[in-house]
N, C-alpha and C positions, 0 to 999 in steps of 0.2 A: 504494500500500500504506500503510495506516494505521500510523503509528509507535506502538510500545507501550512503556510504562514497566513493567518487571517489578516486582512487589511483593516478590519474594524470600521470600514466605510459603509454606511447603511446600504444594503442590498448588493454591493459590489461582489461580496463573497458568494452570493447566490449565482451571479453570472459566471464567476470563476470556478464554480464547482467546489467551493469550500475555502478558497484562498489561493495565494500564489504558491507554486511549487517551491519548497524549501531549497536554498542554495542555488537558485536559478539566476539567470541574467535577464532582467526585464527592461525592455526599451519602452519608455514613455514618450511618445511622439505627439506632435500637434502643432497647430498654428499659434502665433503669439497671442498671449492673453487667454488661452483656452483652459488653463488650470493645471498645467503639467507639474510645475514646481509645488503648487499647493497639494496636489495628489501625493507626491513623494513625501512631503513634510508630514502630511496626515498619517501616512503609513508608518513612518519611522517614530513619530512621537507616540503613536499607539503601542508600538512594540518594543522600543529600545528601553533598556534598563542599565544600571551601573555595571551589571555583570554581562549583559549582552548589548554592547555599545553599537551606536550608529555613527559612521564617518560620513560627513557631508562635505564633499569636495566641490569648490567653485572654480570654474575655468575663466571664462570671460563674461559671466553673467553679472548678477547684482552683487555689490559689496555686502559683506556679512551684516554690517550694522543696519543696512536698509532691509535685507532679507529678514532678519530677526524682528525688526520693528513692525513689519507688516504681518509676519507670522504670529506674533503675540496677540494680534487682534482677534484671532480665532479661538474658540472654546477648547479645541484639542491641544493647544499649546500649554506645556507644563514648564514654568520658569526654572524649576529645579533641575530639569533634564538638560537644559541648554548649557553646553560646555562640560557636562558631566556624562550623562547617558548619550547625548548627541554632541559629537565633537566636530568642530568646523575647521577646514583647512583650505587656504587659498592657493591655487596653482597658477594663477594668471601671470605672475612675474616670470616663473620658470617656463611657462608656455610661450611667452612673448620673446624671451631672450634665448632660450635653448631649444625651442621647438617641441613638438609632440613627444619625441623620444625621451627627452630630458624630463618632461613633466610626468610622463607615465612611469618612468623609472623611479621617480620620487614617490609616486602613488603606490607602486609595488612595495617599496621599502616601508611605507606607512602601514600597508596591509599586513605585512609580515610582523611588524612590531606590535600593532594594536590588536590584530586578530578580531576585527569587528564582526558582529553578526549581520550588520547591514551596511551597505555602501550606497551613497547617492553621488552621482557625477552630473553636475549641472553647469554648463551644457556639454554633452559629449560631442555635439555637432562642431563646437569650436576646436576640439582636438582633431577632428577629421579635416576641417577647413585649413588648419595651420600645418598639416602634414605636407612634406615637400612634394609628394606624389601619391597616387593611389596605391602603389605597391608598398610604400612606407606605412601608409595608414592601415593597410591590411595586416602587415607584419606587427605593428604596434598593438592593434586591437586583439589579434590572436594571442599575443604575448600576455596581455592583460587578462584575457579569459583563462589562459593557462594558469596564471597565478591564482585566480578566483576558484578554479576547480580543486585546488589543494586546500582550500579554506572552507569552513562552514559559514559561508557568507552569501546573503541574498543581495544582489546588486540591482539598483535602479538607475538606469542611464537615461537622462532627460535630454531631449533635443527637439529643435524645430524642423519638422519634416513634413512635406506634402505626401499624401498617400502614394502617388505615382512614383516619386523619386525614392521614397523610403524603402520600397521593396528591392531596389537595385543597390543599396548601400551595404558595406561590410557590417555595419552596426546591426542591420536587420538579419544578416546571415548568422551572426554569432549569438543573437538573442534567443532565449528559450521562449520568452513571452513578449508579445508586442501589444501594447495598449495605445490606441490612437484617440486623441481628444480633438474636438472641433467646435468652434463657436461660429454660428451662422445665423443670418436673418431669414425667417420664413414667414412672409407676409408681415403681420403685426407682431409676430412672436419672435423674440430672440431666443434661439434654441442652442443648448449645449449638448453635444452628442459624444458618447464613448462607444468604441468598437474594439473588440478583441480580434486582431488580425492573425495572431499565431499563439499557440500554446502547446508546446511539445509534450507528448505522452499524456495529455490530459483532455478531458471533454470540457466544453464550456457552452454557454448560451450564445448562439450566433446572432448576428444582426446588429442594428443600431439601438443603443439604449440612451435615453436622455438623462441629464443630471442637472442639478442646480447647485449654486454656491451661496451659502448663507454664513452667518457668524459661527455656525457650528462646523463649517467646512463643506466638503462635497457630500451630496446625497444623490445616489444613483437610482433611477427608476427603470427596472428591467423591461424589455419589450414584452408585452403581454402576448402569450402564445399558448397553444394547446400542448398537452403532454406528448412526449415523443412516442409513448406507447398508449393507445386508446384505453380509456377506463371502461371496464366492462360493467354494464348495468342492464337491468331488465326494464324496458320501456313500460311506463305505468298505463293502465287502462282506466285509472280513476279520472274523474272530471273535476275541474276547478270552476265552480259556478261564479259568474260575474255579478249576479244579483240584479242585473238590469232586465226589467220585464220584456220578454220576447227573445232575449239572447239565448237563454238556457233551455228553451223549449222549441224555438223555431230556427234561429240561425245556427247554433251549435247545440244539438240535442243533448241535454245533460250538462252542458258547459264545455269549456275548452279542455282538451286533453292535458293532464298534468305533465310538466317537464317539457312542454313545447313552447316555442316563441312565436308570437303573433305580431306581424307588422301592420300597424294601423295607419294608413296613409290617407290624406285628404286635404281639402282646401283650407286656407286660413280661416279660423273662426267657425268652422263647421261643427265642432264639438269633440275634437280628439282628446283634449286635456280632460274634459268632463267625463268622457268615457273611460279613460285610463284611471282617473281618480276613483270612479265607482268600482272598477275592477279591483283596484288595490284595497280601498277602504272597506268595501263589503267583505272582502276576504279577511282583513284585519279584525273586523267585528266578529268573525266566526272562527277565530283562533288560527287563521292563516296569516302569519306575520309577513310584513312586506316593507320594501324600500322604494321610495319614490325619488328618482334621480332627475333633477330638472336643470335646464340651462336658460330658461326664459323667466319663469315665475319663481320668485323667492318663497321660502317656506311660509312667511306671513301672508303672502298673497294667496297661496294655495290653501292655507288654513281658512282664509275668508271665503274662498270659493266653496270649500268643503262644508263650511258652516251653513251656507245658503241651502245646502242639501241635507242638513240635519246630521252631519258627521262631526264628532268631537275629536279633532286631531290631537289636541293636547293630552286628553285622557288615554288615547290609544298609545301615544308615545311613552307615557308614564308607566304603562304596564308592559312595555317592551314588545308591543305588537306592531310598531310603526317607527320608521326612521325616514326623515326627509333630508336629502342630500342635494344642496344647491351649489353650482359653480358657474361663474360667468364664462361664456364660450370665448371671450376675447382674451387671447394670450394663454389659453388653456393647454397644459401638457397632458395629452391623453394617457401616457404611461403613468404619470404621477396620479392622475385621477383614477386610473384602474385600481391602484392600491387602495384608494379611499372607498371605491365601490365594494371591493372585497371585504374591507374592514367593516363597512356599514352592514353588509349582508350577514357577516359572521356575528356582529354585535346583537342582532335580533333573531338570528337563525332563520332568515327570511325564506319563505316558500313562494313568494311572489315578488316580482321586480318590474318597475316601469322606468323606461328611459324616454324622457320627453324634452327634446326630440333628438332622434338620430341624425336629423339634418344639421342641427347645431353642432353636434359632436363631429360630424364630417367636416364642417367648416373649420373646426379647431385642428383637424389633422393636417392642414396645409395643402400643398399642391400635389401630393403623392396619393392618387386614388388606390393604388395597389396596397399601400401601407394601411389605409383606412379599411379596405376590404378584409385584409388579414386580421386587423384588430377586432372588427365586429364579428368575424367568423370565430375567433378564439374566445371572445366574450360569450357569444351564444352557446358555444360548445361547453364552456365552463358552467353556464347555467344548466345545460342539459345533463352534464355529468352529475350534478347535485340535485336533480329533480326539481329545479326551480322553474315555475311557470312565468314567462316574461312577456311583456307587451312593449313594443317599440313604436313610438309615433314618428311620422315623417310628413313633411310639408309638401303639398303639391303646388307647383308654381303657376300653372295655367288654369285659372278659374274658368269654369264653363267650357273647358276644352273637350273635344271629342276623342282625343287620343291620349292615353295615359302613359306618362313617363315617371317611373319611381325615382325618388331622390337617392343618390348614392350608388356607386357602381356595384352591381351584383348583390345588393343588400336584400332585394326581394327573393333571391334564390337561397339565401341563408335561412330565412324565416320558414317555419313550418306552415303557418297560416297567413293568408293575405286578406285583410279586411279593409274595405274602401268606403270612405265617407266623402260625398260630393254635394255641391249645391246644384239644383236644377230649377228651371223656370217652367211652370205649367199654368197655362191660362192666365198669364200675367202675375202669377204669385211665385215667390221663391220658396222652394222646399229643400229640406235636407234628405238625402237618399243614402242608403247603406246597402252593401252587398258583400258576401264572402266570395272572393275570387278563387281561393284554393284553401284546402285544409288537408295536409299530408296525413294519411292514415286514419282519417276521421270523416264521418258523414257530416254533411252541412247543407244548409239551404242554398238554392241557386237563384232565388228570387231577389229582385231589387225592391227594397222596402223603404217606406218613409221613416225618417228618424226624427222623433219629437223630443224636445228638451224643454222643461219648465221647472221653475224653482219649487213649485208645489209637488210635482210628481217625479222630478228628475228626468233622466233619459229613458226612453222606452221605444219599442218598435211600433210603427204604424202599419198601415195596409200596403199592398203591393203598388209599385209605380211602374207599370209596364212601359210607358212612353219614355222613361228615363234610362232604358237599357243602353242606348247608344252612348251614354256618358261613361260607361264602364268597359268599352271595347279595348281589348288588349290581346296580345298573343299569350294564350294560357300555356303554362308549363304542364308537363305530365304530373299527375298526382300519384 
């Protein structure tokens, strides 16, 4: 079993499969200001002790006085460790006067004398750039690695590299692990991303993972994904009643199949939120705990809407039957928010979940539709594995349109059930219409019905609207 060194950075060890391989060479690469030096500092301050020291070597980066001044602003900084458990050494003068060979020879001497458990070289790129030629750089780096292999030392080599050039450098070839950090703008969101490019003899979580920097240091948010091995479960034949008159005896006989996900798409203001609230709150009143995840309506607004329909949201929350989770879609990190969703569901052991709306969540995902598709697929599968009955609302952009286009690439194919709400004009009067377009593995109505909502009676099914059928034309998928 490969020994691991925990980074103690929230969620990073999950990505690394338990931590960094002990006594490995780790290349921490990235663009300027992406958090490379901070990452290295956070790891050594969490792990270094007076008995297991860390040697922090500066080449041509920041002076130690400046480095320590900024590092001490973070909560992970322990003043007693600076100069004791974490020892600093400046190689800049040797590097400038004697070149890379002289500087690295001095570093090897320090390593033999100190026998540190951890080494940080910041920046290793300066050593490469000041080498007389590529052959000399390769020789010097292999010599350094040769020294490190004789010591119980985990080395963190920090440098500014673009992903394309990094893979061609000798630094990348000698590294056992490569962590790449990037800071980029994605619409209105300033996003920091971490990716594992390489990890010898170890498994890890692939893909891009977002992170943020706060006074506590780095916090990483793993990409939300499905398990590598599918979880085996027996699909439930039970039904989850919505409590909406007409739904549970005409649209979905007996209710929605438990453990399935329903996509509720429709025009703005047609009643999607009211429908989703009734589905969740009727369940909560009958011991089916639930979580309402909103991106438009704050909990106070939703509580006011619910109160109009005689639901007591505060009382349900007090007995742990309900949790309201709100986040603004502006600048939202969907990976960070996924952890909050999981925490909220676990907090009340939820059996029902509403996401209102998936359209807002898609806008937060930025310009990569494939990433959003994978995220929603993983989230829906996570619900399914736990037997959670979910309802996702989605906004339709073309009111009174004759042709239906669902919001979000492929989201309609992820859901088990497709439920559509639309406005229609009949004899000069606007009506709301509802129909079930698909229900995987379940019987359902194929009628277009009027959908009535009032404060006195709440939402309920009305009679058939045969002339409204053309509003729901679309290519049906196989059920």
